[in-house]
C-alpha positions as CSV (number, residue, x, y, z in Angstrom):
1,M,-0.4,-7.5,28.7
2,S,2.7,-5.6,27.4
3,Q,2.9,-4.9,23.7
4,V,3.7,-7.9,21.5
5,F,5.5,-7.6,18.1
6,N,4.9,-10.4,15.6
7,F,7.7,-11.1,13.3
8,S,6.1,-14.2,11.7
9,A,7.0,-15.1,8.2
10,G,3.4,-15.9,7.4
11,P,0.6,-15.8,8.3
12,A,2.0,-12.4,9.3
13,M,0.8,-9.5,11.2
14,I,-2.0,-7.3,9.8
15,F,-2.2,-3.5,10.2
16,P,-3.7,-2.9,13.7
17,E,-6.1,-0.3,12.1
18,V,-7.5,-3.0,9.8
19,L,-8.0,-5.5,12.7
20,Q,-9.7,-2.8,14.8
21,K,-12.1,-2.0,12.0
22,A,-12.8,-5.7,11.4
23,Q,-13.4,-6.1,15.2
24,N,-15.8,-3.1,15.3
25,E,-18.0,-4.5,12.6
26,L,-17.6,-8.2,13.1
27,I,-21.2,-9.0,14.1
28,N,-22.9,-6.0,12.4
29,W,-21.4,-5.4,9.0
30,L,-22.8,-2.3,7.2
31,N,-25.6,-2.2,9.8
32,Q,-27.1,-5.3,8.3
33,G,-27.3,-7.0,11.7
34,V,-25.1,-9.9,10.5
35,S,-21.4,-10.5,10.0
36,V,-19.7,-10.3,6.6
37,M,-19.0,-14.0,7.1
38,E,-22.7,-14.7,7.0
39,V,-23.8,-12.9,3.9
40,S,-24.1,-14.3,0.4
41,H,-21.0,-13.9,-1.7
42,R,-23.3,-13.0,-4.6
43,G,-25.4,-10.6,-2.6
44,K,-25.5,-6.8,-3.3
45,Y,-23.3,-5.7,-0.5
46,F,-20.6,-8.3,-0.9
47,M,-20.4,-7.8,-4.7
48,E,-20.0,-4.0,-4.0
49,L,-17.1,-4.9,-1.6
50,V,-15.5,-7.1,-4.4
51,T,-15.8,-4.3,-6.9
52,Q,-14.3,-1.7,-4.6
53,A,-11.5,-4.0,-3.4
54,E,-10.3,-4.5,-7.0
55,K,-10.7,-0.8,-7.7
56,D,-8.6,0.1,-4.7
57,L,-5.9,-2.5,-5.5
58,R,-5.7,-1.3,-9.1
59,E,-5.2,2.3,-7.9
60,V,-2.6,1.4,-5.2
61,Y,-0.6,-0.9,-7.4
62,N,-1.1,1.0,-10.7
63,I,-2.4,-2.0,-12.5
64,P,-2.9,-1.4,-16.3
65,D,-6.3,-1.8,-17.8
66,N,-5.2,-4.7,-20.0
67,Y,-4.5,-6.8,-16.8
68,L,-7.1,-8.9,-15.0
69,V,-7.2,-9.3,-11.3
70,L,-8.4,-12.7,-9.9
71,F,-9.0,-13.5,-6.2
72,L,-8.5,-17.3,-6.0
73,Q,-7.6,-19.9,-3.4
74,G,-5.0,-22.7,-3.0
75,G,-2.1,-20.4,-2.1
76,A,1.0,-20.0,-4.2
77,R,1.4,-23.7,-4.3
78,G,-1.8,-23.9,-6.2
79,Q,-0.4,-21.5,-8.7
80,F,2.7,-23.6,-9.0
81,A,0.4,-26.0,-10.9
82,A,-2.0,-23.5,-12.4
83,I,0.8,-21.5,-14.2
84,P,2.0,-24.3,-16.4
85,M,-1.5,-25.6,-17.0
86,N,-2.6,-22.2,-18.3
87,L,0.6,-20.9,-20.0
88,I,2.4,-23.8,-21.6
89,G,1.7,-23.5,-25.3
90,K,3.3,-24.2,-28.7
91,K,6.9,-24.1,-27.3
92,G,6.0,-26.8,-24.8
93,K,8.4,-25.7,-22.1
94,A,9.2,-23.1,-19.5
95,L,12.3,-21.7,-17.8
96,Y,12.5,-21.4,-14.0
97,L,15.1,-19.2,-12.4
98,N,16.2,-20.9,-9.1
99,S,17.1,-18.4,-6.4
100,G,16.2,-20.6,-3.4
101,H,13.6,-22.9,-1.8
102,W,10.4,-21.4,-3.2
103,S,11.5,-21.0,-6.8
104,A,12.9,-24.6,-6.7
105,T,9.6,-25.8,-5.3
106,A,7.7,-24.1,-8.0
107,A,9.8,-25.7,-10.7
108,K,9.4,-29.1,-9.1
109,E,5.6,-28.8,-9.2
110,A,5.6,-27.5,-12.8
111,R,7.5,-30.6,-14.0
112,N,4.3,-32.6,-13.4
113,F,2.7,-30.7,-16.3
114,A,5.5,-29.6,-18.7
115,E,9.1,-29.7,-19.7
116,I,11.0,-27.4,-17.4
117,D,14.5,-26.0,-17.7
118,E,16.0,-24.6,-14.5
119,I,18.9,-22.2,-14.1
120,T,20.4,-21.4,-10.7
121,I,20.9,-17.7,-10.2
122,V,22.1,-17.7,-6.6
123,E,25.6,-18.1,-5.4
124,N,26.1,-19.5,-1.9
125,G,29.6,-18.6,-1.1
126,E,30.9,-16.5,1.8
127,Q,28.0,-14.3,0.9
128,T,24.7,-15.2,-0.8
129,R,24.1,-13.2,-3.9
130,I,22.1,-13.2,-7.1
131,T,24.1,-13.6,-10.4
132,D,23.4,-12.3,-13.9
133,L,19.7,-11.7,-14.7
134,D,20.0,-11.3,-18.5
135,F,18.2,-14.2,-20.2
136,S,17.1,-12.3,-23.3
137,H,19.3,-14.5,-25.5
138,I,17.4,-17.7,-24.6
139,A,14.0,-16.6,-23.3
140,D,12.2,-16.8,-26.6
141,Q,12.6,-20.6,-26.5
142,Y,10.1,-20.8,-23.7
143,D,6.4,-20.2,-23.2
144,Y,7.3,-18.2,-20.0
145,V,10.1,-17.5,-17.6
146,H,9.3,-17.9,-13.9
147,Y,11.1,-16.4,-10.9
148,C,10.6,-15.6,-7.2
149,P,11.8,-12.1,-6.4
150,N,11.9,-12.6,-2.6
151,E,13.0,-15.8,-1.0
152,T,11.7,-15.8,2.6
153,I,13.9,-18.6,4.0
154,S,17.3,-17.2,3.0
155,G,16.3,-13.5,3.1
156,V,17.3,-12.9,-0.5
157,E,15.5,-10.4,-2.7
158,I,15.9,-9.6,-6.4
159,F,15.3,-5.9,-7.0
160,D,16.0,-5.8,-10.7
161,V,13.5,-7.4,-13.1
162,P,15.1,-10.2,-15.1
163,N,15.6,-9.4,-18.8
164,V,13.6,-11.9,-20.7
165,G,13.2,-9.9,-23.9
166,N,9.7,-10.4,-25.3
167,A,9.0,-13.6,-23.4
168,V,6.3,-13.8,-20.7
169,L,7.7,-13.2,-17.2
170,V,5.9,-14.8,-14.3
171,A,6.6,-13.7,-10.7
172,D,5.8,-15.4,-7.4
173,M,5.5,-12.2,-5.3
174,S,3.9,-13.9,-2.3
175,S,6.4,-12.3,0.2
176,N,7.0,-8.9,-1.3
177,I,3.7,-8.0,-3.1
178,L,2.7,-4.3,-2.4
179,S,6.0,-3.7,-0.6
180,R,7.2,-1.2,-3.2
181,Q,6.3,0.3,-6.5
182,I,6.8,-1.8,-9.6
183,D,6.1,-1.6,-13.3
184,I,3.5,-4.3,-13.8
185,S,3.7,-4.0,-17.6
186,K,7.0,-5.9,-17.4
187,F,5.2,-9.0,-16.2
188,G,2.8,-11.4,-17.8
189,V,1.6,-12.9,-14.5
190,I,2.1,-11.9,-10.9
191,Y,0.7,-14.1,-8.2
192,A,0.8,-14.1,-4.4
193,G,-0.6,-15.8,-1.4
194,A,-2.3,-13.2,0.8
195,Q,-0.9,-14.1,4.2
196,K,2.1,-11.8,4.3
197,N,1.2,-8.4,2.8
198,L,-2.4,-8.7,1.6
199,G,-4.4,-10.0,4.5
200,P,-5.1,-13.4,6.1
201,A,-4.4,-16.8,4.5
202,G,-7.2,-18.0,2.2
203,I,-7.0,-15.6,-0.7
204,T,-4.5,-15.9,-3.6
205,L,-4.1,-12.9,-5.8
206,V,-3.4,-13.3,-9.5
207,I,-2.7,-10.4,-11.8
208,I,-2.5,-11.5,-15.4
209,R,-2.2,-9.8,-18.8
210,D,-5.5,-10.4,-20.6
211,D,-4.0,-11.9,-23.8
212,L,-2.6,-14.8,-21.7
213,I,-6.0,-16.0,-20.7
214,G,-7.9,-18.6,-22.7
215,N,-5.1,-21.0,-23.6
216,A,-5.3,-23.6,-20.7
217,R,-4.8,-27.2,-21.6
218,K,-8.0,-29.1,-21.9
219,E,-7.7,-31.2,-18.7
220,T,-7.1,-28.1,-16.5
221,P,-9.5,-28.3,-13.6
222,S,-12.0,-25.4,-13.7
223,I,-10.8,-24.2,-10.3
224,W,-7.3,-23.5,-11.9
225,N,-8.6,-22.3,-15.3
226,Y,-8.0,-18.6,-15.5
227,A,-10.6,-18.1,-18.2
228,T,-13.3,-19.9,-16.2
229,Q,-12.4,-17.9,-13.1
230,R,-12.5,-14.7,-15.0
231,D,-16.0,-15.5,-16.4
232,A,-17.2,-16.4,-12.9
233,D,-15.8,-13.2,-11.2
234,S,-13.4,-15.4,-9.2
235,M,-16.4,-17.2,-7.8
236,I,-16.6,-20.5,-9.5
237,N,-16.9,-21.8,-5.9
238,T,-17.9,-20.1,-2.7
239,P,-14.8,-17.9,-1.9
240,P,-13.4,-17.3,1.6
241,T,-15.5,-14.1,2.1
242,F,-14.0,-13.0,5.3
243,A,-10.4,-13.2,3.9
244,W,-11.6,-11.2,0.9
245,Y,-13.2,-8.7,3.1
246,L,-10.0,-8.2,5.2
247,C,-7.9,-7.8,2.0
248,S,-10.3,-5.1,0.9
249,L,-9.7,-3.3,4.2
250,V,-5.9,-3.6,3.7
251,F,-6.2,-2.1,0.2
252,K,-8.3,0.8,1.5
253,H,-5.8,1.4,4.4
254,L,-2.9,1.5,2.0
255,K,-4.7,4.2,0.1
256,E,-5.4,6.2,3.2
257,I,-1.8,6.3,4.4
258,G,-0.5,7.5,1.0
259,G,-0.1,4.4,-1.1
260,L,3.1,2.5,-2.0
261,E,5.3,5.5,-2.1
262,I,4.9,5.8,1.6
263,I,5.0,2.1,2.2
264,E,8.2,1.7,0.2
265,K,10.0,4.4,2.2
266,R,8.8,2.9,5.5
267,N,10.0,-0.6,4.5
268,A,13.4,0.7,3.3
269,L,13.9,2.5,6.7
270,K,12.9,-0.5,8.7
271,A,15.2,-2.9,6.9
272,Q,18.2,-0.4,6.8
273,T,17.9,0.3,10.5
274,L,18.0,-3.4,11.3
275,Y,20.7,-4.3,8.9
276,D,22.9,-1.4,10.0
277,Y,22.7,-2.7,13.6
278,I,23.5,-6.3,12.6
279,D,26.5,-5.1,10.6
280,S,27.8,-3.1,13.6
281,S,27.3,-5.9,16.0
282,K,30.0,-8.2,17.2
283,L,27.6,-11.1,17.9
284,Y,25.1,-11.2,14.9
285,R,25.8,-11.8,11.3
286,N,23.9,-11.6,8.0
287,V,25.3,-13.7,5.2
288,V,23.5,-12.1,2.2
289,A,25.2,-9.6,0.0
290,K,24.0,-6.1,0.6
291,E,22.6,-5.6,-2.9
292,N,20.3,-8.7,-2.4
293,R,19.3,-8.3,1.2
294,S,15.5,-8.7,1.6
295,T,13.5,-5.8,2.7
296,M,10.9,-8.2,4.0
297,N,12.8,-11.0,5.7
298,V,15.9,-10.2,7.6
299,T,17.9,-13.3,8.5
300,F,20.8,-13.4,11.1
301,I,22.8,-15.8,13.1
302,T,25.2,-15.8,16.1
303,G,27.2,-18.6,14.7
304,N,26.3,-20.8,17.7
305,P,23.1,-22.9,17.3
306,E,22.7,-23.2,21.1
307,L,22.9,-19.4,21.5
308,D,20.5,-19.0,18.6
309,A,18.0,-21.2,20.4
310,K,18.5,-19.1,23.6
311,F,17.9,-15.9,21.6
312,V,14.6,-17.3,20.3
313,A,13.4,-18.4,23.7
314,E,14.3,-15.1,25.4
315,S,13.0,-12.9,22.7
316,T,9.7,-14.7,22.7
317,A,9.4,-14.2,26.5
318,A,10.1,-10.5,25.9
319,G,7.1,-10.2,23.5
320,L,9.1,-10.5,20.2
321,Q,7.3,-13.4,18.6
322,A,8.2,-15.8,15.8
323,L,11.9,-14.9,15.3
324,K,13.0,-18.5,14.9
325,G,14.6,-19.1,11.5
326,H,13.3,-21.6,9.0
327,K,14.3,-25.2,9.8
328,V,16.3,-25.4,6.5
329,L,18.8,-22.7,7.6
330,G,18.2,-22.2,11.4
331,G,19.3,-19.0,13.0
332,M,16.8,-16.2,13.3
333,R,14.5,-14.4,10.9
334,A,12.7,-11.1,11.4
335,S,9.9,-10.8,8.9
336,I,9.1,-7.1,8.7
337,Y,6.3,-6.9,6.2
338,N,4.2,-3.8,5.5
339,A,2.3,-3.9,8.7
340,M,5.3,-4.0,11.0
341,S,6.0,-0.6,12.5
342,Q,9.3,1.1,12.9
343,N,8.7,0.8,16.7
344,G,8.6,-2.9,16.3
345,V,12.0,-2.9,14.6
346,E,13.4,-0.6,17.3
347,A,12.1,-2.9,20.0
348,L,13.8,-5.8,18.4
349,I,17.1,-3.9,18.2
350,S,16.9,-3.0,21.8
351,F,16.5,-6.6,22.8
352,M,19.3,-7.7,20.4
353,K,21.7,-5.1,22.1
354,K,20.7,-6.4,25.6
355,F,21.2,-10.0,24.5
356,E,24.5,-9.2,22.9
357,A,25.8,-7.5,26.1
358,E,24.8,-10.5,28.1
359,N,26.0,-13.3,25.8
360,L,28.9,-12.0,23.7
361,P,31.8,-14.4,24.2
362,Q,34.7,-12.8,26.1
């Protein structure tokens, strides 16, 4: 079979080196004669894996000592509920910055548990762009301020950290976690579903400043209570051990290739190469302002829905998978997360050039 490149928005591709290692030791992990899927999550070897995984993640992401790392379940949607249940305190309300579908969805869920104010920070004119990010003058009214720095559907990314003064900043980084270096001390909570840059679906990463733990409302289910999960080493229930194992391999691989300094450069080159071609094309168009174009999710259209559908069908047949845009916006979307190679992007551009030559209206 010829090479396939997977541009899925999530679950997304995993580093081939990681998948190869997992395949090699699938039925005989650490020479134990059994799979990692079959061992006790509280056994010696798996607990060593858990410890090393957190150590590697802390090193790669430069996580300060006063932040806890939790490996939970329920995806980002679970955290949409867990965040207000754990963080709403004396002020009784939170501020949500709406930059698109996922930040709006988070706000909608949070309203089940608290008073939520919402401010739209995206303009959808001729070009989609992010507006002012200075909320220091109002942030102290809220227990926390929530935002989503990368909206996968529209392909909009927020590169500057919102100014919230001394307020607690919460970020849903499901789609750009570990894609570049950040200053974690600017955040109170960072959370992310695993299925884009961390590993397979099943694990939800939560990085939380330790002083924010222990204030959950009384009725918070134990599965969503950060203090309970901390005390149980993220194992209040039997965790998805294979997903955790694969995440551990990803963290180790990131270390081996040089960490986020290397990943950030690779990601910037991939995105710039693809955007440069789109901008030079007579057929394709991206509608996001350059300063807010996502490094992870590159959206583009031809302006003709029938031609878009033809592009998706023919690209799939050519081994370029999952390029169909989200149903909300249509068009095409190339998700080029950490594991996507420069070769994959070049293969996509080659196909786009061929398709343009064959289908550009005369």
